[in-house]
C-alpha positions in Angstrom: -32.6 29.1 -6.4 -32.6 25.9 -9.1 -28.9 26.5 -9.5 -29.0 27.4 -5.0 -30.5 23.8 -4.5 -27.6 22.4 -7.1 -24.8 23.9 -5.4 -26.3 23.0 -1.6 -26.7 18.8 -3.5 -23.4 19.1 -4.8 -22.1 20.3 -1.2 -24.5 17.9 0.4 -23.0 14.2 -1.9 -18.8 15.6 -1.5 -16.3 13.1 0.6 -17.7 13.6 4.0 -15.5 12.7 7.9 -15.6 8.7 8.1 -15.3 8.4 11.7 -13.0 5.0 11.7 -11.5 3.9 9.0 -9.7 0.3 8.0 -6.2 0.8 7.5 -5.0 -2.7 5.0 -1.5 -1.5 4.2 0.7 1.4 3.8 -0.9 3.7 1.3 -4.0 1.9 1.3 -7.1 3.1 3.4 -11.0 1.4 3.8 -14.2 3.9 4.3 -17.7 3.2 4.8 -16.5 -0.1 2.6 -15.1 2.1 0.1 -11.4 1.3 -1.0 -9.1 4.2 -1.3 -5.5 4.4 -2.8 -3.1 7.2 -1.0 -2.8 9.4 -4.7 0.4 10.2 -6.3 2.3 7.7 -4.4 3.6 4.3 -3.1 4.0 3.0 0.4 5.3 -0.7 0.8 3.4 -4.1 0.6 2.8 -5.1 4.0 4.4 -8.7 2.1 7.5 -6.5 1.1 10.8 -6.6 3.1 14.2 -4.1 2.9 16.9 -4.7 5.1 17.5 -2.2 8.4 20.6 -0.1 9.1 22.9 -3.9 10.2 21.4 -5.0 6.0 19.6 -7.7 7.8 15.8 -8.8 6.1 13.8 -6.0 8.0 9.7 -6.4 7.1 9.1 -2.6 6.4 5.6 -3.1 5.0 4.7 -4.4 7.8 5.6 -1.8 10.1 4.5 0.6 7.1 1.2 -0.3 8.1 2.0 0.3 11.0 3.0 4.1 11.4 0.4 4.6 9.0 -2.0 3.5 11.6 -1.0 5.0 14.6 -0.7 8.2 12.4 -4.8 8.0 12.3 -5.5 6.6 15.0 -8.7 7.2 16.0 -9.2 10.3 13.9 -12.1 11.0 11.3 -10.5 10.9 7.9 -11.9 12.2 4.5 -11.0 11.6 1.5 -11.1 13.5 -1.8 -12.2 11.0 -4.6 -9.1 11.4 -7.6 -11.1 8.4 -9.5 -10.5 5.0 -10.5 -6.7 3.6 -10.0 -5.2 1.9 -13.0 -4.3 -1.4 -11.1 -7.0 -2.3 -9.0 -10.6 -0.1 -11.0 -12.8 -0.7 -8.3 -9.7 0.8 -5.6 -10.3 4.4 -6.2 -7.5 6.8 -5.4 -7.8 10.0 -3.2 -6.4 12.3 -1.1 -6.8 11.9 2.5 -6.8 14.0 5.3 -7.3 13.2 8.9 -9.6 15.9 11.3 -7.6 18.3 12.6 -4.2 18.3 10.4 -4.0 20.9 6.9 -0.8 18.4 5.7 -2.7 15.5 3.7 -1.3 11.2 5.3 -0.8 11.2 1.5 2.6 13.8 2.2 3.1 13.0 5.6 3.8 9.0 4.4 6.8 10.9 2.2 7.9 13.5 4.9 7.7 10.7 7.1 10.0 9.0 4.7 7.6 5.7 4.3 6.4 6.1 0.9 8.2 7.2 -2.4 6.9 10.1 -4.8 4.6 8.3 -7.7 3.5 11.7 -9.6 3.0 13.7 -7.3 5.9 16.1 -7.6 5.0 18.5 -5.6 6.2 16.1 -2.4 9.8 16.1 -4.1 10.5 18.4 -1.0 9.3 15.6 1.7 11.1 12.6 -0.3 15.0 14.2 -0.2 14.1 15.6 3.3 13.2 12.5 4.6 16.0 10.4 2.9 19.2 13.1 3.9 17.7 12.3 7.3 17.4 8.6 6.8 13.7 8.4 7.7 11.2 5.9 7.4 12.9 3.2 5.0 16.0 5.6 4.5 17.0 4.0 7.2 18.0 1.5 5.1 18.2 -0.5 2.4 14.8 -1.4 -0.4 13.8 -1.0 -3.4 10.8 0.9 -5.7 7.3 -0.4 -4.4 6.5 0.0 -7.8 9.2 -1.6 -9.6 8.3 -4.9 -6.8 4.7 -5.1 -7.8 5.8 -5.5 -11.3 8.5 -7.3 -11.0 11.3 -5.3 -12.7 14.7 -6.4 -10.9 16.5 -5.1 -14.1 15.7 -1.5 -14.2 15.5 -1.2 -10.1 18.4 1.0 -7.7 18.7 0.0 -5.0 17.1 3.3 -2.3 18.0 3.5 1.2 21.5 4.3 3.3 22.3 1.1 3.7 22.6 -0.1 0.5 26.2 -0.7 -0.4 27.8 1.4 -3.4 26.5 0.0 -7.0 23.5 -2.2 -7.4 24.5 -5.4 -6.0 22.4 -8.0 -7.3 22.5 -10.2 -4.5 20.7 -8.2 -3.0 18.4 -6.6 -5.2 17.4 -10.8 -5.5 16.7 -10.5 -2.0 14.9 -7.7 -1.8 13.5 -9.6 -4.7 12.3 -12.7 -4.1 10.7 -15.2 -6.7 7.8 -16.1 -3.7 7.2 -13.3 -0.6 8.1 -15.4 2.5 4.9 -15.1 5.5 5.0 -12.0 7.9 4.4 -13.2 11.1 0.5 -12.9 11.7 0.1 -12.7 8.1 -1.2 -16.2 6.5 -4.2 -15.7 4.0 -2.3 -16.9 0.5 -2.5 -15.1 -2.8 -2.5 -16.0 -6.4 -3.1 -13.9 -9.5 -5.9 -15.5 -11.0 -6.7 -15.0 -14.5 -10.2 -16.7 -13.5 -10.1 -13.6 -11.0 -10.6 -10.9 -14.0 -14.5 -12.4 -14.5 -15.1 -11.1 -11.5 -13.5 -7.5 -11.1 -10.3 -8.7 -9.7 -6.8 -9.7 -9.8 -6.7 -12.9 -8.0 -8.0 -15.6 -5.9 -6.9 -15.3 -1.4 -6.6 -18.6 0.3 -7.4 -19.1 4.4 -6.8 -21.8 6.0 -10.2 -22.6 6.6 -9.8 -23.5 2.6 -10.2 -26.9 1.4 -7.7 -25.0 -1.8 -4.9 -23.6 1.0 -2.6 -26.5 1.6 -3.0 -27.1 -2.5 -2.0 -23.4 -3.4 2.0 -23.7 -3.0 4.1 -20.9 -4.2 1.7 -17.8 -3.3 2.5 -15.0 -5.0 0.9 -12.6 -1.8 0.4 -12.7 1.5 -2.1 -10.9 3.1 -3.1 -10.2 7.0 -7.1 -9.9 7.2 -9.8 -10.3 4.3 -10.0 -6.6 4.1 -7.0 -6.2 2.5 -6.8 -9.3 0.4 -9.4 -7.7 -1.0 -8.4 -3.5 -0.6 -5.9 -5.6 -3.3 -8.2 -6.6 -5.5 -8.0 -10.5 -4.6 -11.6 -11.7 -3.9 -12.1 -15.7 -1.9 -10.9 -18.6 -3.0 -15.0 -21.1 -3.7 -13.3 -23.4 -2.1 -13.3 -22.0 1.5 
């Protein structure tokens, strides 16, 4: 009897379907106040730029986020927790699904070309298919979101159908800007800051209404909403 009670308690404590999911970027969702990054994949952040088919600068990070938003729509989402994220430990890794689909959102993003395989090699065939079909990011030219986040330009490779034959340094420099430009409608400035670590964060964000906004030059990140900034491990400036 006791074992049966424990079993029901574990089932009750398991993941449930959330009726409202906020998509903060191409691989991060907020469900019932909990932040989940899709495990095993890497999608561009909203301020990452790529090149399109004509090698013009393309807001691929915004488009990846919007593609995920459109796919989720108003459907319920469930995320199975896979542990803490090594990049920002207040965020959880997860495999997430929308109601009515057997494939996870993790796999869908790779299959549609909006994310790369990071650690989940089960999706490698999906990545190869997306690359061959020139879906999503693969139609243009881009660099690994993970390498961009770490700013490891010296080991990065150009990816996509529109890239030059070799790893052209000028193209790499375009895709690895010293300071990203502001995406349209995404005016929140983000600065990495050691003092933010005290509160368990990675950086500080500054809104236009903040006294610190004009003095914050050369932001390392741009965010479209406070939810996105917090999901990426940034706290609000105390000068707001």
